[in-house]
C-alpha positions in Angstrom: 81.6 86.2 52.2 84.2 84.0 50.5 85.9 87.0 48.9 86.2 88.7 52.3 88.0 85.7 53.7 90.9 86.2 51.4 94.3 86.8 53.1 94.6 90.2 51.6 91.8 91.5 53.8 93.2 90.1 57.0 95.1 93.3 58.1 91.8 95.2 57.7 89.7 92.8 59.8 92.3 92.5 62.5 92.6 96.2 62.9 88.8 96.8 62.7 88.1 94.1 65.3 90.8 95.5 67.7 89.4 99.1 67.4 85.7 98.1 67.7 86.2 95.9 70.7 88.3 98.6 72.5 85.7 101.2 71.6 82.6 99.6 73.2 81.5 98.0 69.9 81.0 101.4 68.4 82.0 102.5 64.8 82.8 106.1 66.0 86.2 107.5 66.2 89.1 108.5 63.9 89.8 106.4 60.8 92.0 103.4 61.0 95.5 103.9 59.7 96.8 100.7 58.1 100.6 100.9 57.7 103.1 98.5 56.1 100.6 96.9 53.7 101.7 94.9 50.7 100.7 96.3 47.3 98.1 93.6 46.8 96.6 94.3 50.3 96.3 98.0 49.7 94.7 97.4 46.2 92.2 94.9 47.7 91.1 97.3 50.6 90.9 100.3 48.3 88.8 98.3 45.9 86.4 97.2 48.7 86.0 100.8 49.7 85.8 102.2 46.2 88.7 104.6 46.7 92.0 105.2 45.0 95.0 103.3 46.3 97.4 105.6 48.2 101.0 106.0 46.9 103.4 103.1 47.7 104.4 103.0 51.3 101.7 105.4 52.4 99.1 104.2 55.0 95.6 103.3 54.0 93.0 105.3 56.0 89.7 103.5 56.6 86.6 105.0 58.3 84.8 102.3 60.1 81.4 103.9 59.4 82.3 104.2 55.7 83.4 100.5 55.7 80.1 99.5 57.3 78.1 101.4 54.6 80.1 99.8 51.8 79.5 96.3 53.2 75.7 96.9 53.7 75.3 98.2 50.1 77.5 95.5 48.5 76.5 92.0 47.6 77.5 91.0 51.2 74.5 92.9 52.5 75.6 92.9 56.2 77.1 95.5 58.5 80.7 95.5 59.7 79.9 94.0 63.1 78.1 91.1 61.6 80.9 90.5 59.1 83.6 90.5 61.8 81.5 88.1 64.0 81.1 85.7 61.1 84.8 85.9 60.1 86.4 85.7 63.6 83.7 84.8 66.1 81.7 87.0 68.5 83.0 90.4 69.3 83.9 91.3 72.9 83.0 94.6 74.4 86.4 95.2 76.1 85.5 98.6 77.4 82.6 97.2 79.4 84.8 94.3 80.5 87.5 96.7 81.7 84.9 98.7 83.6 83.6 95.6 85.3 87.0 94.3 86.0 88.2 97.6 87.3 85.3 97.8 89.7 85.9 94.3 90.9 89.6 95.0 91.4 88.8 98.1 93.3 86.6 96.1 95.7 89.3 93.5 96.1 91.9 96.1 96.9 89.6 97.7 99.4 89.3 94.2 101.1 93.1 94.1 101.3 93.1 97.4 103.2 91.0 95.7 105.9 93.5 92.8 106.3 94.5 92.4 110.0 98.1 93.1 109.1 97.2 96.5 107.7 94.9 97.2 110.7 97.7 96.3 113.1 100.3 98.5 111.3 98.9 101.5 109.5 102.2 101.9 107.5 101.1 98.9 105.4 98.2 101.0 104.2 100.7 103.3 102.6 102.6 100.4 101.2 99.3 99.0 99.6 98.7 102.4 97.9 102.3 102.6 96.7 102.3 99.1 95.2 99.0 99.7 93.4 100.1 103.0 92.1 103.3 101.6 90.5 101.5 98.5 89.3 104.1 96.2 91.0 101.7 93.4 91.9 100.1 93.4 88.5 103.5 93.2 86.8 104.5 90.3 89.1 101.3 88.3 89.2 99.1 89.5 86.3 95.4 88.8 87.0 96.4 87.1 90.3 97.8 90.4 91.8 95.3 90.5 94.6 95.7 86.9 95.7 99.5 87.4 95.7 99.1 90.6 97.8 96.9 88.6 100.2 99.6 86.0 100.7 102.1 88.7 101.4 99.9 90.2 104.0 99.2 86.8 105.5 103.0 86.4 105.9 103.4 89.8 107.4 100.6 89.1 109.9 102.4 86.0 111.1 105.6 88.0 111.5 103.7 90.6 113.5 102.7 87.9 116.1 106.3 87.9 117.3 107.5 84.3 116.7 111.2 85.0 116.0 112.3 81.5 114.8 110.8 81.1 111.3 112.5 79.3 108.5 111.5 80.5 105.1 110.7 77.1 103.5 108.5 76.2 106.5 106.8 79.6 106.6 106.1 79.3 102.8 104.7 75.8 103.2 102.3 77.0 106.0 101.1 80.1 104.2 101.2 79.0 100.5 101.2 75.2 100.8 104.4 75.3 98.7 107.8 75.3 100.3 109.1 77.4 97.5 106.1 79.8 97.4 108.1 82.7 99.0 111.4 82.1 97.0 113.1 84.9 95.3 111.4 85.5 92.0 108.0 84.3 93.2 105.3 87.0 93.3 104.3 86.5 96.9 107.9 86.3 98.1 108.9 89.5 96.1 105.9 91.4 97.4 106.6 90.4 101.0 110.3 91.4 100.8 109.1 94.7 99.1 106.9 95.3 102.1 109.6 94.5 104.6 112.0 96.9 102.8 109.2 99.6 102.8 108.7 99.2 106.6 112.4 99.5 107.2 112.7 102.5 104.9 115.3 100.8 102.8 115.7 100.1 99.0 114.5 96.8 97.7 117.3 94.2 97.9 119.6 94.3 94.9 121.1 90.8 95.3 120.6 87.4 97.0 122.6 88.5 100.1 120.4 91.5 100.7 117.4 89.4 100.1 118.5 86.9 102.8 119.3 89.8 105.1 115.9 91.4 104.7 114.2 88.1 105.7 116.7 87.6 108.6 116.0 91.0 110.0 112.3 90.1 110.0 113.0 87.0 112.0 113.0 84.6 109.1 116.0 82.5 108.2 116.4 81.5 104.5 118.5 78.6 105.8 120.4 77.7 109.0 123.8 78.7 107.7 123.3 82.0 105.9 122.0 83.7 109.0 124.5 84.5 111.8 125.4 86.7 114.7 128.6 88.2 116.1 129.2 87.5 119.7 132.0 88.0 122.3 132.6 85.9 125.4 129.4 84.0 125.0 129.5 81.3 127.7 130.7 78.0 126.3 132.3 79.5 123.2 135.6 81.1 122.3 136.5 84.3 124.1 137.5 85.9 120.8 134.8 87.6 118.7 133.0 84.9 116.8 130.2 84.6 114.3 127.7 81.8 115.1 125.4 80.5 112.4 121.7 80.1 113.2 122.3 76.4 113.4 125.0 76.9 116.1 123.0 79.5 117.9 119.9 77.2 118.0 122.0 74.4 119.5 123.8 76.7 122.1 123.0 76.3 125.8 124.9 78.1 128.5 127.1 75.6 130.4 126.3 77.4 133.7 124.8 80.6 135.1 124.2 83.2 132.5 126.1 86.5 132.8 124.3 89.2 134.8 124.4 91.6 131.8 124.8 91.2 128.0 125.7 94.3 126.1 124.1 94.6 122.6 125.6 96.9 120.0 124.9 97.8 116.4 128.4 97.9 115.0 131.2 95.3 114.9 133.8 98.0 115.7 132.5 98.1 119.3 133.0 94.4 119.8 136.5 94.6 118.3 137.5 97.4 120.6 136.1 95.5 123.6 138.0 92.4 122.7 141.2 94.4 122.2 140.9 96.2 125.5 139.6 93.5 127.8 140.5 90.2 126.2 139.2 87.3 128.2 137.8 89.7 130.8 135.3 91.3 128.3 131.7 91.2 129.2 129.4 89.1 127.1 128.4 91.0 124.0 126.1 90.5 121.0 126.5 92.6 117.9 123.4 93.0 115.8 125.3 94.4 112.8 122.0 96.0 111.6 118.5 94.8 112.3 118.3 91.8 114.7 118.8 88.6 112.8 117.1 85.4 113.8 120.4 84.1 115.1 120.9 87.2 117.3 117.4 86.9 118.7 117.9 83.2 119.5 121.0 83.9 121.5 119.5 86.9 123.3 116.3 84.9 124.1 118.4 82.2 125.8 120.5 84.7 127.7 117.5 86.6 129.0 115.7 83.4 129.8 118.8 82.5 131.9 118.7 85.7 133.8 120.8 88.2 131.8 119.8 91.8 131.4 120.1 93.0 127.8 121.3 96.6 127.3 121.3 98.1 123.7 123.3 100.9 122.2 123.2 101.9 118.5 123.9 104.7 116.2 122.0 107.9 116.9 120.3 108.0 113.5 116.9 107.0 112.3 118.0 103.5 111.4 119.5 103.1 114.9 116.2 104.0 116.4 114.4 101.6 114.1 116.7 98.8 115.2 116.0 99.7 118.8 112.3 99.5 118.1 112.5 96.1 116.5 114.7 94.8 119.3 112.3 96.1 122.0 109.4 94.5 120.2 111.1 91.1 119.7 112.8 91.2 123.1 110.6 93.2 125.5 113.1 92.7 128.4 115.8 94.7 126.5 116.8 98.1 127.9 118.7 101.2 126.7 122.4 101.5 127.1 123.5 105.1 126.9 120.9 105.5 124.2 118.6 108.3 125.4 118.0 112.0 124.7 120.5 113.0 127.5 123.2 110.9 125.9 122.5 112.3 122.5 122.5 115.9 123.6 125.8 115.3 125.5 127.4 113.9 122.3 126.1 117.0 120.3 127.6 119.3 123.0 130.9 117.5 122.4 130.6 118.4 118.7 130.4 114.8 117.7 127.5 115.1 115.2 128.7 116.1 111.8 126.5 114.0 109.3 123.0 115.2 108.5 120.2 112.8 109.5 118.6 111.0 106.6 115.7 108.6 106.1 112.3 108.2 107.7 111.8 109.7 111.2 111.1 107.1 113.9 110.9 107.0 117.7 112.7 105.3 120.6 111.0 102.6 122.5 112.6 103.7 125.7 112.8 107.5 125.6 110.1 109.7 124.1 112.4 112.7 124.1 115.1 111.1 121.9 113.5 111.5 118.5 112.5 115.2 119.0 116.0 115.9 120.2 117.5 114.3 117.1 115.1 116.0 114.8 116.0 119.4 116.4 119.7 118.9 116.1 119.4 117.2 112.7 122.7 115.3 112.8 123.7 111.7 113.4 126.1 110.4 116.1 127.6 107.0 115.5 128.7 104.4 118.0 132.3 104.7 117.1 132.2 108.4 118.1 131.2 107.6 121.6 133.3 104.5 121.9 135.2 105.9 124.9 132.1 106.0 127.0 130.9 102.6 125.9 134.3 101.1 126.9 134.1 102.8 130.3 130.8 101.1 130.9 132.2 97.7 129.7 135.2 98.1 132.0 132.9 98.2 135.0 131.6 94.8 134.0 134.8 93.3 132.8 135.5 91.4 136.0 131.9 90.3 136.5 131.5 86.5 137.2 130.7 84.5 134.1 129.7 80.9 133.6 132.5 80.7 131.1 135.3 81.5 133.6 
């Protein structure tokens, strides 16, 4: 055995062990092709096999069955598996290990499909299949892919319960026992944000700002200052359009009676136009500027609790309907503001729709006919295109009593 322990044989034993372990401890299969051998290594292996050394630079081909016979008939007197075991320790049947591991992984993934978050939102079943098919969880967490997926689903389950005032570090501490467990770059955090992006039918965030926004739209603030909301004529604040951070929104209390109505829009251009036209007389407005942020929901919750009626208008596209769905779920008291099938069809008749609808089809929480009407026409109508009608509505509320005035 001492001669077989010489360094010149190491390439042979390494390659043979790798092939046999991957092949279910079998000697069957094509010959090994040992490339890049030094001249002395090629000479030693050819001598062991009793064959001629190939030309310089050419690979040495080794049949495992032939190598086994050579070892058995030599002074060594033992087969290849015994020799490899003695030289490098017990062999591992990696094929059998893969089969067992694969079966166990399949069982664990099946358990994930029964998670309450998936049961409550069937779209997450599609997300699970997608993540598994592209190997995302395995790339992020290695052998801990299933536990990381479980944490992500635990987070999503908490968000489904409707508490709108999470802070990321606190949420992470509750779910993972680590305040940084959902940070950017952590497997569970990345998988959760991937799921939130999937549910919103949007690409995965490309930068830190998009990452914070994705969390904010799900009702989770990465911190009190990066999350904000655009407001106009909010009682107790400037009558100019103003962005309040979550910290400011959380501390805000109406100094008197809340306005009868608060108008919620999707795009800042609507707020700017209202401020230009009505100035200090403008009704109270909250601009979501996309999916409702935690700051927006905090302000709206307080307004509604004070007696305000929240009316929402957004773009007539699939994202606009998605925003309406989130708002209706987070703020059940919210209502439509010129955001129904009748309003959409009227805009189409005015030839306002010119851009084709894109993205994942969704439904309106307030009007079952809106989504079919949009699908039939196939074009989007944006808030700025119906701004004249929105301003007409706001004009009727411009002189309404306000706790601010």
